[in-house]
C-alpha positions as CSV (number, residue, x, y, z in Angstrom):
1,X,79.3,84.8,110.5
2,X,82.8,85.8,111.4
3,X,85.2,83.0,112.3
4,X,87.6,83.6,115.2
5,X,90.6,81.6,116.3
6,X,91.5,82.0,119.9
7,X,95.0,80.8,121.0
8,X,95.9,80.4,124.7
9,X,97.7,77.7,126.7
10,X,95.1,78.3,129.5
11,X,92.1,76.0,128.9
12,X,89.9,78.0,131.3
13,X,90.5,81.2,129.2
14,X,89.8,79.3,126.0
15,X,86.4,78.2,127.5
16,X,85.7,81.8,128.4
17,X,86.5,82.9,124.9
18,X,84.1,80.2,123.5
19,X,81.3,81.4,125.7
20,X,81.9,85.1,125.1
21,X,82.3,84.9,121.3
22,X,79.5,82.3,120.9
23,X,77.0,84.5,122.8
24,X,78.0,87.4,120.5
25,X,77.2,85.3,117.4
26,X,80.7,84.4,116.3
27,X,82.0,81.1,115.2
28,X,84.9,80.3,117.6
29,X,87.8,77.9,117.3
30,X,90.7,77.3,119.7
31,X,94.3,76.2,119.8
32,X,96.6,75.7,122.8
33,X,100.0,76.7,121.4
34,X,101.8,78.3,118.5
35,X,102.1,75.2,116.3
36,X,98.4,74.4,116.8
37,X,97.5,78.0,116.0
38,X,99.3,77.8,112.6
39,X,97.6,74.4,111.7
40,X,94.2,75.8,112.6
41,X,94.8,79.1,110.8
42,X,95.6,77.2,107.6
43,X,92.5,74.9,108.0
44,X,90.0,77.6,109.0
45,X,91.2,80.9,107.4
46,X,89.7,82.8,110.3
47,X,88.6,86.4,110.1
48,X,90.3,87.3,113.4
49,X,92.9,85.8,115.7
50,X,93.0,86.3,119.5
51,X,96.5,85.5,120.7
52,X,98.0,85.0,124.1
53,X,101.6,86.3,124.2
54,X,103.2,84.0,126.7
55,X,102.8,80.4,125.5
56,X,105.0,77.4,125.2
57,X,106.5,76.8,121.7
58,X,107.0,80.4,120.8
59,X,103.9,82.2,121.9
60,X,101.8,84.8,120.3
61,X,104.6,86.9,119.0
62,X,106.0,84.0,117.0
63,X,102.5,83.3,115.6
64,X,102.1,87.0,114.7
65,X,105.5,87.1,113.0
66,X,104.6,83.9,111.0
67,X,101.2,85.2,109.9
68,X,102.5,88.6,108.8
69,X,105.9,87.6,107.3
70,X,105.4,84.0,106.1
71,X,101.7,83.6,105.4
72,X,101.6,87.3,104.4
73,X,98.1,87.8,105.8
74,X,96.6,91.1,107.2
75,X,94.1,89.1,109.3
76,X,93.2,91.2,112.3
77,X,94.9,90.2,115.6
78,X,93.9,90.9,119.2
79,X,96.8,90.2,121.7
80,X,95.3,89.3,125.0
81,X,98.1,89.3,127.6
82,X,99.0,89.9,131.2
83,X,102.0,91.9,130.1
84,X,100.8,94.3,127.3
85,X,104.1,96.2,127.5
86,X,105.9,93.2,126.0
87,X,104.0,93.7,122.7
88,X,103.3,97.5,123.0
89,X,105.2,98.2,119.8
90,X,102.9,96.0,117.8
91,X,99.8,98.0,118.9
92,X,100.8,100.7,116.4
93,X,100.5,98.3,113.5
94,X,97.6,97.9,111.1
95,X,94.8,95.5,112.3
96,X,96.3,94.9,115.8
97,X,94.7,95.6,119.2
98,X,96.3,94.8,122.6
99,X,94.1,94.0,125.6
100,X,95.3,93.4,129.1
101,X,94.2,90.2,130.9
102,X,91.8,89.7,132.5
103,X,89.9,90.9,129.4
104,X,86.5,92.5,129.9
105,X,84.0,90.6,127.6
106,X,82.4,93.9,126.4
107,X,85.8,95.3,125.5
108,X,86.8,92.1,123.8
109,X,83.7,91.9,121.6
110,X,83.9,95.7,120.8
111,X,87.5,95.3,119.7
112,X,86.6,92.3,117.6
113,X,83.8,94.1,115.9
114,X,85.9,97.2,115.3
115,X,88.7,95.1,113.7
116,X,86.1,93.2,111.6
117,X,84.5,96.5,110.6
118,X,81.2,95.4,112.1
119,X,80.9,98.3,114.6
């Protein structure tokens, strides 16, 4: 079963992710900020990370930079954001998908499966 780490400072959105990914058969874990995301990433070694862009303590962009440039992982990333244009350049990179909030559950699961090569 694929492990997913969802990171968002909105607890309601994290609850939605838990419901959506659990129903689709994924193991889902959450973090509420950039530092929590890094701690959980090292603990869990998730197969996929869903990142909000605008969060306190650096946000999704900082987490992405740390994962790619410090941890040196190619773990697939889904950016889920109200402002997709802020990370548009990252959408061209390997193993990155950008989705606009509010995210459609069907699109979210399809993107996750595609990145995890389950589709």
